[in-house]
PDB file of N, CA, C, O and CB in Angstrom:
ATOM      1  N   MET A   1       0.814  -1.190   0.000  1.00  0.00           N
ATOM      2  CA  MET A   1       0.000   0.000   0.000  1.00  0.00           C
ATOM      3  C   MET A   1       0.863   1.261   0.000  1.00  0.00           C
ATOM      4  O   MET A   1       0.591   2.201  -0.747  1.00  0.00           O
ATOM      5  CB  MET A   1      -0.929  -0.006   1.197  1.00  0.00           C
ATOM      6  N   ILE A   2       1.889   1.283   0.826  1.00  0.00           N
ATOM      7  CA  ILE A   2       2.755   2.463   0.885  1.00  0.00           C
ATOM      8  C   ILE A   2       3.442   2.677  -0.453  1.00  0.00           C
ATOM      9  O   ILE A   2       3.649   3.817  -0.870  1.00  0.00           O
ATOM     10  CB  ILE A   2       3.802   2.318   2.007  1.00  0.00           C
ATOM     11  N   HIS A   3       3.795   1.601  -1.121  1.00  0.00           N
ATOM     12  CA  HIS A   3       4.421   1.709  -2.439  1.00  0.00           C
ATOM     13  C   HIS A   3       3.550   2.528  -3.379  1.00  0.00           C
ATOM     14  O   HIS A   3       4.042   3.436  -4.049  1.00  0.00           O
ATOM     15  CB  HIS A   3       4.679   0.315  -3.033  1.00  0.00           C
ATOM     16  N   HIS A   4       2.273   2.219  -3.432  1.00  0.00           N
ATOM     17  CA  HIS A   4       1.355   2.914  -4.337  1.00  0.00           C
ATOM     18  C   HIS A   4       1.148   4.370  -3.912  1.00  0.00           C
ATOM     19  O   HIS A   4       1.034   5.250  -4.765  1.00  0.00           O
ATOM     20  CB  HIS A   4       0.007   2.186  -4.386  1.00  0.00           C
ATOM     21  N   LEU A   5       1.099   4.626  -2.621  1.00  0.00           N
ATOM     22  CA  LEU A   5       0.932   5.999  -2.144  1.00  0.00           C
ATOM     23  C   LEU A   5       2.148   6.856  -2.486  1.00  0.00           C
ATOM     24  O   LEU A   5       2.005   7.996  -2.928  1.00  0.00           O
ATOM     25  CB  LEU A   5       0.691   6.010  -0.631  1.00  0.00           C
ATOM     26  N   VAL A   6       3.336   6.311  -2.282  1.00  0.00           N
ATOM     27  CA  VAL A   6       4.559   7.050  -2.606  1.00  0.00           C
ATOM     28  C   VAL A   6       4.655   7.252  -4.114  1.00  0.00           C
ATOM     29  O   VAL A   6       5.018   8.335  -4.573  1.00  0.00           O
ATOM     30  CB  VAL A   6       5.813   6.305  -2.077  1.00  0.00           C
ATOM     31  N   LYS A   7       4.336   6.226  -4.878  1.00  0.00           N
ATOM     32  CA  LYS A   7       4.381   6.329  -6.334  1.00  0.00           C
ATOM     33  C   LYS A   7       3.435   7.420  -6.829  1.00  0.00           C
ATOM     34  O   LYS A   7       3.814   8.221  -7.684  1.00  0.00           O
ATOM     35  CB  LYS A   7       4.021   4.981  -6.979  1.00  0.00           C
ATOM     36  N   ASP A   8       2.224   7.463  -6.311  1.00  0.00           N
ATOM     37  CA  ASP A   8       1.261   8.497  -6.692  1.00  0.00           C
ATOM     38  C   ASP A   8       1.752   9.885  -6.297  1.00  0.00           C
ATOM     39  O   ASP A   8       1.596  10.842  -7.055  1.00  0.00           O
ATOM     40  CB  ASP A   8      -0.099   8.221  -6.048  1.00  0.00           C
ATOM     41  N   ALA A   9       2.340   9.993  -5.120  1.00  0.00           N
ATOM     42  CA  ALA A   9       2.850  11.287  -4.662  1.00  0.00           C
ATOM     43  C   ALA A   9       3.973  11.776  -5.570  1.00  0.00           C
ATOM     44  O   ALA A   9       4.038  12.962  -5.890  1.00  0.00           O
ATOM     45  CB  ALA A   9       3.348  11.188  -3.209  1.00  0.00           C
ATOM     46  N   LEU A  10       4.849  10.878  -5.983  1.00  0.00           N
ATOM     47  CA  LEU A  10       5.953  11.260  -6.861  1.00  0.00           C
ATOM     48  C   LEU A  10       5.460  11.644  -8.249  1.00  0.00           C
ATOM     49  O   LEU A  10       6.015  12.545  -8.878  1.00  0.00           O
ATOM     50  CB  LEU A  10       6.961  10.124  -6.966  1.00  0.00           C
ATOM     51  N   GLU A  11       4.429  10.973  -8.728  1.00  0.00           N
ATOM     52  CA  GLU A  11       3.881  11.291 -10.046  1.00  0.00           C
ATOM     53  C   GLU A  11       3.254  12.678 -10.074  1.00  0.00           C
ATOM     54  O   GLU A  11       3.195  13.306 -11.131  1.00  0.00           O
ATOM     55  CB  GLU A  11       2.848  10.250 -10.454  1.00  0.00           C
ATOM     56  N   ASN A  12       2.789  13.162  -8.933  1.00  0.00           N
ATOM     57  CA  ASN A  12       2.162  14.479  -8.865  1.00  0.00           C
ATOM     58  C   ASN A  12       3.172  15.613  -8.720  1.00  0.00           C
ATOM     59  O   ASN A  12       2.806  16.784  -8.810  1.00  0.00           O
ATOM     60  CB  ASN A  12       1.192  14.520  -7.716  1.00  0.00           C
ATOM     61  N   LEU A  13       4.427  15.275  -8.497  1.00  0.00           N
ATOM     62  CA  LEU A  13       5.465  16.292  -8.349  1.00  0.00           C
ATOM     63  C   LEU A  13       6.165  16.536  -9.679  1.00  0.00           C
ATOM     64  O   LEU A  13       6.367  15.609 -10.462  1.00  0.00           O
ATOM     65  CB  LEU A  13       6.485  15.873  -7.279  1.00  0.00           C
ATOM     66  N   ASP A  14       6.536  17.795  -9.930  1.00  0.00           N
ATOM     67  CA  ASP A  14       7.319  18.105 -11.125  1.00  0.00           C
ATOM     68  C   ASP A  14       8.735  17.559 -10.993  1.00  0.00           C
ATOM     69  O   ASP A  14       9.319  17.070 -11.960  1.00  0.00           O
ATOM     70  CB  ASP A  14       7.356  19.623 -11.371  1.00  0.00           C
ATOM     71  N   ASP A  15       9.274  17.649  -9.789  1.00  0.00           N
ATOM     72  CA  ASP A  15      10.633  17.188  -9.506  1.00  0.00           C
ATOM     73  C   ASP A  15      10.584  16.218  -8.324  1.00  0.00           C
ATOM     74  O   ASP A  15      10.291  16.633  -7.202  1.00  0.00           O
ATOM     75  CB  ASP A  15      11.589  18.395  -9.203  1.00  0.00           C
ATOM     76  N   PRO A  16      10.865  14.941  -8.554  1.00  0.00           N
ATOM     77  CA  PRO A  16      10.781  13.954  -7.468  1.00  0.00           C
ATOM     78  C   PRO A  16      11.682  14.259  -6.273  1.00  0.00           C
ATOM     79  O   PRO A  16      11.442  13.755  -5.175  1.00  0.00           O
ATOM     80  CB  PRO A  16      11.126  12.600  -8.001  1.00  0.00           C
ATOM     81  N   THR A  17      12.711  15.073  -6.473  1.00  0.00           N
ATOM     82  CA  THR A  17      13.584  15.411  -5.348  1.00  0.00           C
ATOM     83  C   THR A  17      12.900  16.365  -4.374  1.00  0.00           C
ATOM     84  O   THR A  17      13.418  16.607  -3.284  1.00  0.00           O
ATOM     85  CB  THR A  17      14.884  16.031  -5.855  1.00  0.00           C
ATOM     86  N   GLU A  18      11.742  16.910  -4.751  1.00  0.00           N
ATOM     87  CA  GLU A  18      10.977  17.788  -3.860  1.00  0.00           C
ATOM     88  C   GLU A  18      10.135  17.001  -2.860  1.00  0.00           C
ATOM     89  O   GLU A  18       9.475  17.596  -2.008  1.00  0.00           O
ATOM     90  CB  GLU A  18      10.077  18.703  -4.677  1.00  0.00           C
ATOM     91  N   PHE A  19      10.149  15.685  -2.952  1.00  0.00           N
ATOM     92  CA  PHE A  19       9.350  14.841  -2.066  1.00  0.00           C
ATOM     93  C   PHE A  19       9.761  15.069  -0.616  1.00  0.00           C
ATOM     94  O   PHE A  19      10.934  14.945  -0.266  1.00  0.00           O
ATOM     95  CB  PHE A  19       9.505  13.352  -2.442  1.00  0.00           C
ATOM     96  N   ASP A  20       8.792  15.399   0.213  1.00  0.00           N
ATOM     97  CA  ASP A  20       9.030  15.628   1.640  1.00  0.00           C
ATOM     98  C   ASP A  20       8.364  14.490   2.405  1.00  0.00           C
ATOM     99  O   ASP A  20       7.149  14.489   2.601  1.00  0.00           O
ATOM    100  CB  ASP A  20       8.476  17.034   2.106  1.00  0.00           C
ATOM    101  N   TYR A  21       9.161  13.535   2.831  1.00  0.00           N
ATOM    102  CA  TYR A  21       8.579  12.351   3.466  1.00  0.00           C
ATOM    103  C   TYR A  21       7.918  12.682   4.800  1.00  0.00           C
ATOM    104  O   TYR A  21       6.993  11.982   5.212  1.00  0.00           O
ATOM    105  CB  TYR A  21       9.648  11.292   3.674  1.00  0.00           C
ATOM    106  N   LEU A  22       8.368  13.724   5.478  1.00  0.00           N
ATOM    107  CA  LEU A  22       7.733  14.098   6.747  1.00  0.00           C
ATOM    108  C   LEU A  22       6.307  14.599   6.530  1.00  0.00           C
ATOM    109  O   LEU A  22       5.407  14.262   7.299  1.00  0.00           O
ATOM    110  CB  LEU A  22       8.561  15.175   7.459  1.00  0.00           C
ATOM    111  N   LYS A  23       6.101  15.397   5.491  1.00  0.00           N
ATOM    112  CA  LYS A  23       4.744  15.847   5.164  1.00  0.00           C
ATOM    113  C   LYS A  23       3.893  14.667   4.721  1.00  0.00           C
ATOM    114  O   LYS A  23       2.715  14.579   5.067  1.00  0.00           O
ATOM    115  CB  LYS A  23       4.774  16.928   4.061  1.00  0.00           C
ATOM    116  N   PHE A  24       4.487  13.764   3.960  1.00  0.00           N
ATOM    117  CA  PHE A  24       3.787  12.568   3.492  1.00  0.00           C
ATOM    118  C   PHE A  24       3.322  11.725   4.677  1.00  0.00           C
ATOM    119  O   PHE A  24       2.167  11.302   4.730  1.00  0.00           O
ATOM    120  CB  PHE A  24       4.696  11.733   2.564  1.00  0.00           C
ATOM    121  N   ILE A  25       4.215  11.486   5.616  1.00  0.00           N
ATOM    122  CA  ILE A  25       3.895  10.683   6.799  1.00  0.00           C
ATOM    123  C   ILE A  25       2.804  11.360   7.629  1.00  0.00           C
ATOM    124  O   ILE A  25       1.893  10.701   8.131  1.00  0.00           O
ATOM    125  CB  ILE A  25       5.158  10.458   7.659  1.00  0.00           C
ATOM    126  N   SER A  26       2.905  12.662   7.766  1.00  0.00           N
ATOM    127  CA  SER A  26       1.903  13.402   8.529  1.00  0.00           C
ATOM    128  C   SER A  26       0.546  13.368   7.831  1.00  0.00           C
ATOM    129  O   SER A  26      -0.483  13.179   8.481  1.00  0.00           O
ATOM    130  CB  SER A  26       2.354  14.851   8.735  1.00  0.00           C
ATOM    131  N   TYR A  27       0.541  13.553   6.505  1.00  0.00           N
ATOM    132  CA  TYR A  27      -0.712  13.574   5.741  1.00  0.00           C
ATOM    133  C   TYR A  27      -1.468  12.250   5.871  1.00  0.00           C
ATOM    134  O   TYR A  27      -2.687  12.242   6.041  1.00  0.00           O
ATOM    135  CB  TYR A  27      -0.427  13.869   4.262  1.00  0.00           C
ATOM    136  N   TYR A  28      -0.746  11.142   5.792  1.00  0.00           N
ATOM    137  CA  TYR A  28      -1.379   9.824   5.867  1.00  0.00           C
ATOM    138  C   TYR A  28      -1.438   9.274   7.296  1.00  0.00           C
ATOM    139  O   TYR A  28      -1.832   8.127   7.509  1.00  0.00           O
ATOM    140  CB  TYR A  28      -0.635   8.847   4.980  1.00  0.00           C
ATOM    141  N   ASN A  29      -1.046  10.097   8.267  1.00  0.00           N
ATOM    142  CA  ASN A  29      -1.133   9.729   9.681  1.00  0.00           C
ATOM    143  C   ASN A  29      -0.381   8.425   9.984  1.00  0.00           C
ATOM    144  O   ASN A  29      -0.884   7.547  10.685  1.00  0.00           O
ATOM    145  CB  ASN A  29      -2.597   9.591  10.093  1.00  0.00           C
ATOM    146  N   LEU A  30       0.828   8.329   9.439  1.00  0.00           N
ATOM    147  CA  LEU A  30       1.681   7.165   9.686  1.00  0.00           C
ATOM    148  C   LEU A  30       2.551   7.487  10.898  1.00  0.00           C
ATOM    149  O   LEU A  30       3.307   8.458  10.883  1.00  0.00           O
ATOM    150  CB  LEU A  30       2.563   6.807   8.419  1.00  0.00           C
ATOM    151  N   LYS A  31       2.445   6.682  11.930  1.00  0.00           N
ATOM    152  CA  LYS A  31       3.052   7.055  13.208  1.00  0.00           C
ATOM    153  C   LYS A  31       4.240   6.208  13.643  1.00  0.00           C
ATOM    154  O   LYS A  31       4.968   6.613  14.550  1.00  0.00           O
ATOM    155  CB  LYS A  31       2.030   6.996  14.255  1.00  0.00           C
ATOM    156  N   THR A  32       4.460   5.065  13.043  1.00  0.00           N
ATOM    157  CA  THR A  32       5.501   4.179  13.548  1.00  0.00           C
ATOM    158  C   THR A  32       6.813   4.366  12.795  1.00  0.00           C
ATOM    159  O   THR A  32       6.843   4.880  11.676  1.00  0.00           O
ATOM    160  CB  THR A  32       5.049   2.731  13.452  1.00  0.00           C
ATOM    161  N   MET A  33       7.878   3.943  13.428  1.00  0.00           N
ATOM    162  CA  MET A  33       9.190   3.974  12.782  1.00  0.00           C
ATOM    163  C   MET A  33       9.216   3.043  11.574  1.00  0.00           C
ATOM    164  O   MET A  33       9.892   3.318  10.583  1.00  0.00           O
ATOM    165  CB  MET A  33      10.293   3.581  13.779  1.00  0.00           C
ATOM    166  N   THR A  34       8.490   1.961  11.663  1.00  0.00           N
ATOM    167  CA  THR A  34       8.417   1.019  10.544  1.00  0.00           C
ATOM    168  C   THR A  34       7.828   1.705   9.324  1.00  0.00           C
ATOM    169  O   THR A  34       8.327   1.532   8.212  1.00  0.00           O
ATOM    170  CB  THR A  34       7.577  -0.218  10.921  1.00  0.00           C
ATOM    171  N   ASN A  35       6.775   2.478   9.523  1.00  0.00           N
ATOM    172  CA  ASN A  35       6.182   3.217   8.407  1.00  0.00           C
ATOM    173  C   ASN A  35       7.177   4.208   7.820  1.00  0.00           C
ATOM    174  O   ASN A  35       7.282   4.338   6.600  1.00  0.00           O
ATOM    175  CB  ASN A  35       4.916   3.951   8.861  1.00  0.00           C
ATOM    176  N   GLU A  36       7.903   4.902   8.680  1.00  0.00           N
ATOM    177  CA  GLU A  36       8.888   5.869   8.211  1.00  0.00           C
ATOM    178  C   GLU A  36       9.965   5.183   7.376  1.00  0.00           C
ATOM    179  O   GLU A  36      10.336   5.679   6.312  1.00  0.00           O
ATOM    180  CB  GLU A  36       9.523   6.603   9.397  1.00  0.00           C
ATOM    181  N   ILE A  37      10.458   4.068   7.845  1.00  0.00           N
ATOM    182  CA  ILE A  37      11.484   3.323   7.116  1.00  0.00           C
ATOM    183  C   ILE A  37      10.944   2.837   5.775  1.00  0.00           C
ATOM    184  O   ILE A  37      11.632   2.919   4.757  1.00  0.00           O
ATOM    185  CB  ILE A  37      11.983   2.132   7.951  1.00  0.00           C
ATOM    186  N   MET A  38       9.718   2.333   5.777  1.00  0.00           N
ATOM    187  CA  MET A  38       9.125   1.840   4.530  1.00  0.00           C
ATOM    188  C   MET A  38       8.946   2.970   3.524  1.00  0.00           C
ATOM    189  O   MET A  38       9.194   2.773   2.334  1.00  0.00           O
ATOM    190  CB  MET A  38       7.774   1.167   4.808  1.00  0.00           C
ATOM    191  N   VAL A  39       8.525   4.143   3.971  1.00  0.00           N
ATOM    192  CA  VAL A  39       8.359   5.287   3.069  1.00  0.00           C
ATOM    193  C   VAL A  39       9.704   5.676   2.471  1.00  0.00           C
ATOM    194  O   VAL A  39       9.806   5.900   1.265  1.00  0.00           O
ATOM    195  CB  VAL A  39       7.732   6.492   3.815  1.00  0.00           C
ATOM    196  N   LYS A  40      10.729   5.756   3.301  1.00  0.00           N
ATOM    197  CA  LYS A  40      12.064   6.111   2.808  1.00  0.00           C
ATOM    198  C   LYS A  40      12.571   5.080   1.801  1.00  0.00           C
ATOM    199  O   LYS A  40      13.106   5.446   0.755  1.00  0.00           O
ATOM    200  CB  LYS A  40      13.053   6.232   3.978  1.00  0.00           C
ATOM    201  N   GLU A  41      12.405   3.802   2.110  1.00  0.00           N
ATOM    202  CA  GLU A  41      12.872   2.747   1.209  1.00  0.00           C
ATOM    203  C   GLU A  41      12.121   2.768  -0.117  1.00  0.00           C
ATOM    204  O   GLU A  41      12.731   2.599  -1.174  1.00  0.00           O
ATOM    205  CB  GLU A  41      12.717   1.382   1.869  1.00  0.00           C
ATOM    206  N   GLU A  42      10.822   2.971  -0.076  1.00  0.00           N
ATOM    207  CA  GLU A  42      10.034   3.031  -1.309  1.00  0.00           C
ATOM    208  C   GLU A  42      10.433   4.240  -2.144  1.00  0.00           C
ATOM    209  O   GLU A  42      10.552   4.142  -3.366  1.00  0.00           O
ATOM    210  CB  GLU A  42       8.531   3.083  -0.989  1.00  0.00           C
ATOM    211  N   TYR A  43      10.638   5.370  -1.494  1.00  0.00           N
ATOM    212  CA  TYR A  43      11.066   6.569  -2.211  1.00  0.00           C
ATOM    213  C   TYR A  43      12.391   6.316  -2.927  1.00  0.00           C
ATOM    214  O   TYR A  43      12.522   6.597  -4.119  1.00  0.00           O
ATOM    215  CB  TYR A  43      11.200   7.763  -1.243  1.00  0.00           C
ATOM    216  N   LEU A  44      13.360   5.790  -2.205  1.00  0.00           N
ATOM    217  CA  LEU A  44      14.671   5.531  -2.807  1.00  0.00           C
ATOM    218  C   LEU A  44      14.583   4.507  -3.934  1.00  0.00           C
ATOM    219  O   LEU A  44      15.275   4.640  -4.943  1.00  0.00           O
ATOM    220  CB  LEU A  44      15.652   5.045  -1.745  1.00  0.00           C
ATOM    221  N   ALA A  45      13.749   3.498  -3.776  1.00  0.00           N
ATOM    222  CA  ALA A  45      13.590   2.482  -4.819  1.00  0.00           C
ATOM    223  C   ALA A  45      12.954   3.079  -6.073  1.00  0.00           C
ATOM    224  O   ALA A  45      13.328   2.719  -7.190  1.00  0.00           O
ATOM    225  CB  ALA A  45      12.738   1.312  -4.302  1.00  0.00           C
ATOM    226  N   LEU A  46      12.012   3.973  -5.897  1.00  0.00           N
ATOM    227  CA  LEU A  46      11.325   4.559  -7.047  1.00  0.00           C
ATOM    228  C   LEU A  46      12.155   5.634  -7.738  1.00  0.00           C
ATOM    229  O   LEU A  46      12.054   5.807  -8.953  1.00  0.00           O
ATOM    230  CB  LEU A  46      10.002   5.145  -6.612  1.00  0.00           C
ATOM    231  N   VAL A  47      12.968   6.350  -6.985  1.00  0.00           N
ATOM    232  CA  VAL A  47      13.784   7.414  -7.573  1.00  0.00           C
ATOM    233  C   VAL A  47      14.977   6.827  -8.318  1.00  0.00           C
ATOM    234  O   VAL A  47      15.362   7.329  -9.374  1.00  0.00           O
ATOM    235  CB  VAL A  47      14.265   8.391  -6.486  1.00  0.00           C
ATOM    236  N   ASN A  48      15.555   5.775  -7.777  1.00  0.00           N
ATOM    237  CA  ASN A  48      16.740   5.164  -8.411  1.00  0.00           C
ATOM    238  C   ASN A  48      16.311   4.270  -9.475  1.00  0.00           C
ATOM    239  O   ASN A  48      17.145   3.653 -10.137  1.00  0.00           O
ATOM    240  CB  ASN A  48      17.595   4.406  -7.425  1.00  0.00           C
TER     241      ASN A  48
END
């Protein structure tokens, strides 16, 4: 699920380097460290 959310968020940005994972985590109310790690890993996987 996080994969699809991050992918959609990146598609809506003109420049993927503008992705702010803290705003993303706050918007989707993700509270655990596991969620934070998963968001970071998905972002890096999609950007690279």
